[in-house]
C-alpha positions in Angstrom: -23.6 -10.6 8.2 -24.0 -9.1 4.7 -25.8 -5.8 4.3 -29.4 -6.3 3.0 -28.6 -5.1 -0.5 -25.6 -7.4 -0.8 -27.4 -10.3 0.7 -30.3 -9.8 -1.8 -27.8 -9.7 -4.6 -26.0 -12.7 -3.5 -29.3 -14.7 -3.3 -29.9 -13.9 -7.0 -26.2 -14.8 -7.8 -26.5 -18.2 -6.3 -29.8 -18.8 -8.2 -28.0 -17.8 -11.5 -24.6 -19.5 -10.9 -23.4 -22.4 -12.8 -21.2 -25.2 -11.5 -18.7 -27.0 -13.7 -21.2 -29.1 -15.6 -22.9 -25.9 -16.8 -19.9 -24.4 -18.7 -19.7 -25.1 -22.3 -16.8 -22.9 -23.4 -13.5 -24.8 -23.5 -11.7 -21.7 -22.6 -13.9 -20.9 -19.5 -14.2 -24.5 -18.5 -10.4 -24.9 -18.3 -10.1 -21.5 -16.5 -12.8 -22.5 -13.9 -11.5 -26.1 -13.3 -7.8 -25.4 -13.2 -7.4 -21.8 -11.9 -10.6 -20.5 -10.3 -11.4 -23.8 -8.3 -7.7 -24.7 -7.8 -7.3 -25.7 -4.1 -3.5 -26.3 -4.0 -1.3 -24.2 -1.9 1.7 -22.0 -2.9 4.6 -20.9 -0.8 3.7 -17.2 -1.6 0.4 -17.7 0.2 2.0 -18.3 3.5 4.5 -15.3 3.2 1.7 -12.9 2.4 -0.7 -14.2 5.0 2.1 -13.9 7.7 2.4 -10.4 6.8 -1.3 -9.7 6.8 -1.4 -11.3 10.3 1.2 -9.0 11.5 -0.6 -5.9 10.1 -3.8 -6.9 11.6 -2.2 -6.6 15.1 -0.6 -3.2 14.3 -2.2 -0.5 16.5 0.0 2.4 15.1 -2.2 5.0 13.5 -1.4 7.0 10.4 -3.0 10.0 8.7 -5.3 8.9 5.9 -7.0 10.7 3.1 -9.9 8.9 1.7 -10.1 9.2 -2.1 -12.8 6.7 -2.8 -16.6 6.5 -2.6 -18.8 7.4 0.3 -19.5 10.0 2.6 -16.0 10.1 4.0 -14.4 10.6 0.7 -11.9 13.5 0.8 -11.7 13.6 4.5 -8.5 13.2 6.5 -8.3 11.3 9.8 -6.0 8.9 11.7 -6.6 5.2 11.1 -4.8 2.3 12.7 -2.7 0.0 10.5 -5.0 -3.0 11.7 -8.2 -1.2 10.7 -6.9 -0.5 7.2 -5.6 -4.1 6.8 -9.0 -5.3 8.1 -11.2 -3.1 5.8 -9.2 -2.6 2.6 -7.3 -5.8 1.8 -9.0 -8.5 -0.2 -9.7 -11.6 1.8 -7.3 -14.5 1.1 -9.8 -16.5 -1.1 -9.9 -13.7 -3.6 -6.3 -12.4 -3.4 -5.0 -15.8 -4.0 -7.4 -16.2 -7.1 -5.6 -13.1 -8.4 -2.3 -14.7 -7.8 -3.5 -17.7 -9.6 -4.8 -15.7 -12.6 -1.5 -13.8 -13.0 0.4 -17.2 -12.6 -1.8 -18.6 -15.3 -1.8 -15.9 -17.9 1.6 -14.6 -17.1 1.0 -10.9 -18.0 4.1 -8.7 -18.2 2.4 -5.3 -17.5 0.0 -5.3 -14.6 -1.9 -2.3 -13.1 -3.3 -2.5 -9.7 -5.8 0.4 -9.3 -5.8 0.6 -5.5 -2.6 -0.3 -3.4 -3.8 0.1 0.3 -1.2 -1.6 2.5 -0.2 -3.8 -0.5 -1.6 -7.2 0.4 -3.4 -7.7 -2.8 -0.7 -6.0 -4.8 1.7 -8.5 -3.3 -0.3 -11.4 -4.6 -0.5 -9.9 -8.1 3.3 -9.3 -8.0 4.2 -12.8 -6.7 2.1 -14.4 -9.6 4.8 -13.2 -12.0 8.1 -12.0 -10.7 9.2 -11.1 -14.2 6.2 -8.6 -14.7 6.2 -4.9 -14.3 3.6 -4.2 -11.6 2.3 -0.6 -11.4 0.3 0.0 -8.2 -1.8 3.2 -7.7 -2.4 4.8 -4.3 -3.7 8.2 -3.5 -2.7 8.5 0.1 1.0 9.2 0.5 1.1 7.7 4.2 -0.6 4.5 3.2 1.7 4.2 0.1 4.7 4.6 2.4 3.3 1.7 4.5 3.0 -0.4 1.4 6.5 0.3 0.3 7.7 -1.1 3.6 5.6 -4.3 2.9 6.8 -4.7 -0.6 10.4 -4.5 0.7 9.8 -7.1 3.3 8.5 -9.5 0.6 11.4 -8.6 -1.7 9.1 -7.3 -4.4 11.5 -5.1 -6.4 9.5 -5.2 -9.6 6.6 -3.2 -8.0 6.5 0.4 -9.0 4.3 2.7 -7.0 2.3 5.5 -8.6 1.1 8.0 -5.9 -1.5 10.7 -6.4 -5.0 11.1 -7.5 -6.0 8.3 -9.8 -7.8 10.8 -12.0 -4.5 12.1 -12.9 -2.0 9.3 -12.4 -3.8 6.6 -14.4 -3.7 8.5 -17.8 -0.2 9.6 -17.3 1.1 6.1 -16.5 -0.9 4.6 -19.4 1.1 6.8 -21.8 4.3 5.3 -20.4 3.4 1.6 -21.3 3.2 -0.1 -24.6 0.5 -2.3 -23.8 -1.6 -3.4 -20.7 -1.9 -7.1 -20.1 -3.6 -7.3 -16.7 -5.7 -4.7 -14.6 -7.4 -4.9 -11.2 -10.0 -2.2 -10.7 -10.3 -1.4 -7.0 -9.7 2.3 -7.0 -13.1 3.8 -6.7 -16.7 2.3 -6.1 -18.7 4.8 -8.1 -20.2 4.4 -11.5 -18.5 7.3 -13.3 -14.9 6.9 -12.1 -15.1 3.1 -12.6 -16.4 3.5 -16.2 -13.8 6.2 -16.9 -11.0 4.1 -15.6 -12.2 1.1 -17.6 -12.2 3.2 -20.8 -8.8 4.7 -20.1 -7.2 1.2 -19.7 -9.1 -0.1 -22.9 -6.7 2.3 -24.8 -3.9 -0.1 -24.1 -5.7 -3.5 -24.0 -5.2 -6.4 -26.5 -6.9 -9.6 -27.2 -5.4 -11.4 -24.3 -5.7 -8.7 -21.9 -7.4 -9.7 -18.6 -9.5 -7.0 -16.5 -10.7 -7.9 -13.1 -13.4 -5.6 -11.5 -13.7 -5.6 -7.7 -16.9 -5.5 -5.6 -19.4 -5.8 -8.4 -22.5 -5.5 -6.0 -20.9 -3.2 -3.5 -23.5 -0.5 -4.4 -26.1 0.2 -7.0 -23.5 2.3 -8.9 -21.1 -0.6 -9.1 -23.8 -3.0 -10.1 -24.7 -0.5 -13.0 -21.0 -0.3 -13.9 -20.7 -4.1 -14.2 -23.8 -4.3 -16.4 -22.5 -1.5 -18.7 -18.9 -3.3 -18.8 -20.7 -6.6 -19.8 -22.5 -4.8 -22.7 -19.3 -2.9 -24.0 -18.7 -3.6 -27.6 -15.1 -4.5 -27.1 -15.8 -6.9 -24.3 -16.1 -10.6 -25.5 -16.4 -12.6 -22.4 -17.1 -12.0 -18.7 -17.1 -14.2 -15.7 -19.3 -13.1 -12.6 -17.9 -14.6 -9.3 -20.0 -12.2 -7.3 -17.4 -10.3 -5.4 -15.1 -10.0 -8.5 -15.8 -10.1 -12.2 -13.4 -11.2 -15.0 -13.3 -9.5 -18.2 -11.7 -10.9 -21.4 -11.3 -9.6 -25.1 -10.9 -12.9 -26.9 -12.5 -12.1 -30.4 -11.7 -15.7 -31.7 -14.4 -16.9 -29.1 -18.1 -16.1 -29.0 -19.4 -13.3 -26.8 -20.6 -14.9 -23.7 -21.3 -14.0 -20.1 -21.0 -16.6 -17.3 -22.0 -16.5 -13.7 -20.0 -19.1 -12.0 -20.2 -20.5 -8.5 -17.2 -19.6 -6.3 
């Protein structure tokens, strides 16, 4: 059952959301019909979900430092692999959408702001095996587990960036020429989310795609999403409730869509 604040926001989302017939932008119509709503299967799905299933059964505990939002932020405690897999990885529906977005747009430089055990990162990486995928994780013990999982899937093009995202993100941005795709899942507070967004804007271009996770996870994330939509450099957004897509296509009108997913 959804928490009350999420349930209330979800009800509002359902009241606002369009289906396909309500989309008048050719770019968004094509994306919605052929990528977002695509129901076909891919070999990569089975490989990653098999790994997820194994992690969900793993009772081994590792020491974890929480760098995210909430009352437990900064605390160290032991957590089982199964608990981390259950609470941190994106559900298959949304992780597989990330795969399809990468497969569709074929970005060559991808930033994943929040590795965890690497399930979502693996979907991003398998969407384009020719891409340079940089995945950011604050906790060394979790990063070590993710590395093992990347090796199991043969994802040699994933580069791990370990440390506090406040420090590692600006440093890594200096090392890349441009940023084609970014998934924001590293912190669920307003100020860090907006700061990471602004940092990544320094390397964006007209065809860059940003994906923001957990739009309605908290009042702060809801505020951040509203600010992102109003940002002068943002041209189009798509609200899918649990994630939001951000585009910078200046050749098209500034529009914001809430689409049923």
